[in-house]
matplotlib code that plots the C-alpha trace (Angstrom):
import matplotlib.pyplot as plt

x = [-34.3, -31.6, -33.3, -33.7, -30.0, -29.0, -31.2, -29.7, -26.2, -26.9, -28.5, -25.5, -23.1, -25.1, -25.1, -21.3, -20.8, -23.1, -21.2, -17.9, -19.1, -20.2, -16.7, -15.1, -14.2, -16.2, -13.3, -14.4, -13.2, -11.9, -11.4, -8.2, -9.3, -12.4, -10.7, -11.0, -14.8, -16.5, -18.5, -15.4, -13.4, -16.3, -16.1, -12.4, -12.9, -15.7, -13.4, -10.6, -12.9, -15.1, -12.9, -9.3, -8.6, -9.7, -8.8, -7.5, -8.4, -7.7, -4.3, -1.5, 0.8, 0.7, -0.3, 2.7, 5.0, 3.1, 3.6, 7.3, 7.9, 6.4, 9.0, 11.8, 10.3, 10.4, 13.9, 15.4, 13.6, 15.1, 18.6, 20.9, 20.5, 24.0, 23.2, 19.8, 21.4, 23.4, 20.1, 20.8, 18.2, 18.5, 15.8, 14.6, 13.2, 13.6, 16.0, 16.1, 14.0, 14.6, 12.2, 12.5, 11.0, 8.3, 7.5, 8.8, 6.6, 7.5, 10.5, 10.9, 13.3, 13.2, 14.7, 14.4, 13.9, 14.9, 13.1, 15.4, 18.6, 19.5, 22.5, 20.1, 18.8, 22.2, 23.4, 20.4, 21.3, 25.0, 24.3, 22.1, 24.0, 20.8, 20.8, 20.5, 16.9, 15.7, 17.3, 15.4, 12.1, 12.7, 13.6, 10.6, 8.2, 9.6, 9.2, 5.8, 4.3, 5.9, 4.2, 0.9, 1.2, 2.0, -0.9, -3.4, -2.1, -2.7, -6.3, -6.8, -5.7, -7.9, -10.9, -10.4, -10.1, -6.3, -4.1, -0.5, 1.1, 4.2, 3.7, 6.3, 9.0, 7.9, 10.2, 8.9, 10.0, 9.6, 9.1, 8.7, 7.2, 7.3, 5.2, 6.1, 3.0, 3.0, 0.5, 1.8, 1.3, -2.4, -4.0, -0.8, 0.0, 2.1, 2.3, 0.6, -2.2, -0.9, -1.6, 1.0, 3.1, 3.0, 0.5, -0.6, 0.5, -0.1, 0.0, 0.2, -1.5, -1.0, -3.6, -3.3, -2.4, -4.8, -4.3, -4.8, -7.6, -8.9, -10.3, -13.5, -15.2, -17.4, -14.3, -14.5, -11.8, -12.7, -10.8, -9.6, -10.3, -7.7, -8.6, -6.4, -4.4, -5.4, -3.6, -4.9, -4.4, -4.2, -4.3, -1.5, -0.9, 0.5, -2.5, -4.8, -2.9, -2.3, -6.0, -6.7, -8.2, -10.6, -8.9, -9.0, -5.7, -7.2, -5.6, -4.9, -2.9, -1.9, -2.9, -1.9, -5.0, -3.5, -0.3, 1.9, 4.3, 2.5, 4.1, 3.0, 4.9, 4.5, 5.0, 5.0, 4.6, 5.9, 5.8, 7.0, 10.8, 11.4, 9.8, 7.2, 3.8, 0.9, -2.4, -2.3, -3.3, -6.2, -7.7, -7.3, -9.1, -11.9, -12.3, -11.9, -9.4, -6.3, -6.7, -3.0, 0.1, 2.9, 5.6, 8.5, 7.9, 11.1, 9.8, 6.6, 8.6, 11.2, 8.4, 6.8, 10.0, 11.3, 8.0, 6.6, 3.3, 2.2, -1.5, -1.2, -0.8, 1.9, -0.7, -2.4, 0.4, 0.0, -3.8, -5.3, -8.2]
y = [-35.8, -36.2, -33.8, -31.3, -31.6, -31.0, -28.0, -26.5, -27.2, -25.5, -22.5, -22.1, -22.3, -19.7, -17.4, -17.8, -16.9, -13.9, -12.7, -13.2, -11.2, -8.4, -8.2, -7.9, -4.5, -3.4, -2.3, -0.4, -1.9, 0.5, -0.6, 0.8, 0.5, 2.6, 5.5, 7.7, 7.5, 10.1, 7.5, 5.4, 8.6, 9.5, 6.1, 6.6, 9.9, 8.4, 5.5, 7.9, 10.2, 7.6, 4.5, 5.7, 2.7, 0.8, -2.2, -1.6, -4.2, -4.6, -2.9, -3.5, -5.5, -9.2, -11.8, -13.8, -10.9, -10.5, -14.3, -14.1, -11.2, -13.1, -15.8, -13.3, -11.8, -15.3, -15.8, -12.5, -13.0, -16.5, -15.1, -15.2, -12.3, -11.0, -10.6, -9.0, -6.4, -5.1, -3.6, -0.2, 2.6, 5.8, 7.4, 6.0, 2.5, 2.4, -0.6, -3.8, -3.8, -6.9, -8.4, -6.7, -7.4, -4.7, -6.1, -9.7, -11.0, -8.3, -8.1, -5.7, -4.9, -2.1, -0.1, 3.7, 5.9, 3.3, 5.2, 8.2, 6.4, 3.2, 3.0, 2.3, -0.7, -2.0, -1.6, -3.6, -6.4, -6.5, -6.2, -9.3, -10.9, -11.7, -14.1, -12.5, -13.8, -12.4, -9.0, -8.7, -9.5, -6.9, -4.3, -5.0, -5.2, -2.1, 0.0, -1.4, -0.7, 2.8, 3.6, 2.2, 4.1, 7.3, 7.0, 6.2, 9.2, 11.4, 10.1, 10.7, 14.3, 14.5, 13.4, 16.6, 18.6, 19.0, 18.2, 18.7, 17.2, 15.1, 12.1, 10.1, 12.3, 11.5, 9.2, 5.8, 2.8, -0.7, -2.5, -6.2, -7.4, -10.8, -11.9, -15.1, -16.5, -19.5, -21.1, -19.2, -15.9, -16.2, -13.0, -11.0, -8.0, -8.4, -4.6, -2.1, 0.2, 2.9, 5.1, 5.1, 8.2, 8.7, 9.8, 6.3, 2.7, 0.0, -3.3, -6.8, -8.6, -12.2, -14.4, -17.3, -16.0, -13.4, -10.7, -7.2, -5.2, -1.7, 0.6, 1.9, 5.2, 3.4, 2.3, -1.4, -3.5, -5.1, -7.8, -7.2, -10.2, -10.8, -10.4, -12.2, -10.1, -6.8, -4.2, -2.8, 1.0, 2.8, 6.5, 7.9, 11.0, 12.9, 12.0, 13.4, 16.7, 17.1, 16.7, 19.4, 16.8, 15.3, 11.9, 9.7, 8.3, 5.0, 3.3, -0.4, -3.2, -6.8, -9.4, -13.1, -15.1, -18.3, -20.3, -19.5, -17.0, -13.9, -11.8, -8.4, -6.0, -3.1, 0.6, 3.2, 6.5, 9.2, 12.9, 15.6, 15.4, 18.7, 17.2, 20.0, 18.6, 21.0, 21.2, 22.6, 26.3, 25.6, 23.1, 25.5, 28.2, 25.8, 25.0, 28.7, 27.6, 25.6, 22.8, 22.2, 24.3, 23.1, 20.9, 18.7, 15.0, 14.1, 15.8, 13.7, 10.5, 11.4, 12.3, 8.9, 7.0, 9.0, 9.0, 5.7, 7.5, 6.1, 7.0, 10.4, 12.3, 14.4, 16.1, 17.6, 20.2, 21.3, 21.6, 25.0, 25.6]
z = [13.9, 11.2, 8.9, 11.7, 12.6, 9.0, 8.8, 12.0, 10.6, 7.3, 9.1, 11.5, 8.5, 6.6, 9.7, 10.1, 6.4, 6.8, 9.8, 8.0, 5.0, 7.3, 8.7, 5.2, 3.9, 0.9, -1.3, -4.5, -7.8, -10.4, -14.0, -15.4, -19.0, -18.3, -16.5, -19.6, -19.1, -16.8, -14.8, -13.9, -13.0, -10.7, -9.1, -8.6, -6.8, -4.6, -3.6, -2.7, -0.7, 1.1, 1.5, 1.1, -1.0, -4.1, -6.2, -9.7, -12.3, -16.0, -15.7, -18.1, -15.8, -16.9, -14.3, -15.3, -14.3, -11.0, -10.3, -11.3, -9.0, -6.0, -6.7, -6.6, -3.3, -1.7, -2.9, -1.5, 1.9, 2.1, 1.8, 4.9, 7.3, 6.6, 2.9, 3.5, 5.8, 2.8, 1.6, 3.1, 3.6, 1.5, 3.5, 6.9, 6.6, 2.8, 2.9, 4.9, 8.1, 10.2, 12.7, 16.1, 19.6, 19.0, 15.6, 15.5, 12.6, 10.1, 7.7, 4.8, 1.9, -0.6, -3.5, -3.3, -6.4, -9.0, -11.7, -11.3, -10.2, -12.2, -9.8, -6.9, -8.8, -9.7, -6.1, -4.9, -7.4, -6.5, -2.7, -2.8, -5.6, -7.5, -10.4, -13.9, -14.4, -11.1, -11.9, -15.1, -13.4, -10.7, -13.3, -15.5, -12.6, -11.0, -14.1, -14.9, -11.4, -11.2, -14.6, -13.3, -10.0, -11.9, -14.3, -11.5, -9.5, -12.6, -12.9, -9.1, -9.7, -12.8, -10.8, -8.8, -12.0, -11.5, -14.6, -15.6, -12.4, -13.4, -11.0, -13.0, -11.5, -7.9, -6.0, -5.0, -3.1, -4.6, -1.3, -0.4, 2.9, 4.6, 7.6, 9.4, 11.0, 13.4, 15.6, 18.7, 16.9, 16.2, 17.2, 17.2, 15.1, 12.0, 11.7, 14.0, 12.9, 10.7, 7.6, 4.8, 4.6, 0.8, -1.9, -2.8, -2.3, -5.0, -3.1, -4.7, -1.8, -0.8, -2.4, 0.0, 3.5, 4.9, 7.6, 6.1, 7.8, 7.3, 10.0, 8.6, 9.6, 12.2, 14.1, 13.1, 11.5, 8.3, 6.5, 3.0, 0.8, -1.9, -5.6, -8.1, -10.7, -9.1, -7.0, -3.8, -3.9, -0.5, 0.0, 2.3, 4.4, 1.4, -0.7, 2.1, 2.3, -1.4, -2.1, 0.5, 2.8, 0.3, -0.1, 3.0, 4.4, 5.5, 8.5, 8.4, 10.1, 9.5, 12.0, 12.2, 11.6, 10.2, 10.0, 7.0, 5.4, 4.0, 1.2, -0.1, -2.2, -4.6, -5.2, -2.4, -4.3, -1.9, -2.6, -5.0, -5.8, -4.0, -0.9, -0.5, 0.4, -0.2, -2.0, -5.6, -5.7, -8.1, -5.6, -2.7, -4.8, -5.7, -2.0, -0.9, 1.8, 2.5, 5.1, 5.8, 5.9, 3.5, 4.9, 4.0, 3.4, 5.2, 8.4, 8.2, 7.8, 10.5, 13.0, 12.5, 13.0, 15.9, 17.9, 16.8, 16.0, 12.7, 12.4, 10.7, 14.0, 12.5, 10.2, 13.2, 13.6, 10.0, 10.2, 9.7, 12.0]

ax = plt.figure().add_subplot(projection="3d")
ax.plot(x, y, z, "-o")
ax.set_aspect("equal")
plt.show()
């Protein structure tokens, strides 16, 4: 009887693990150091088209810097509310976003366009009165992840046979996010289902507290397992339109599954500096049609904030039948 009981226990455990694996998202892994190779570039394109996201590994940002940045993120989110509120938005929701009744578990901070405006970085430092050591970490990390996001964006374009786009000039937000999960919040949303607005997001995900889920093409939510020293790259609305509909702007949310404080942060690469969002002419010619009318990025962002519709609905009005 004891042997039989042990057998059933092992079988039940294996079944639970199998079910858990089935509910995990299968996120493609792309090797940054191999992106000059045709096969890896093809893998990148397939990930952008079929999944709308991928993990980038073997990138040039040191793990030590990633760890140090998480320490800074914890520090700034532990500051008093009156200090955090000094982090003003340059464009809607680019600065401090406090917990609100409709989103009580979420808190965000950010620096807009630090690659183009050193003043923006200095203002962030002075507003929060950051220690010198923390300032250097933010500056180094911000520059490194912007360079990485720019290079990955160039390779995404290259996978569509588009070259010569200066993604390094595109504005981005260095954004930090904190989710406060307690026992009473289990099952509640940390952030509602949405697609990102920009071209691509490079997210340094939390390695200890879970919660991020993707909505796959079958309508099921799949958990995103963390992977140490990697960045989760998520295609946004601009990426979808810019690629003439080829890249998928994957929808995702964060749900409270366990007790703890969850931190995620990274680069949110937005749109061309002039704000015009449209597919390159060469890509339209290759496809023999344009799927979306050109529009201004600020209109997309303002629509989402004013209406509360964050799942890419704004793109419907630009779609060409």
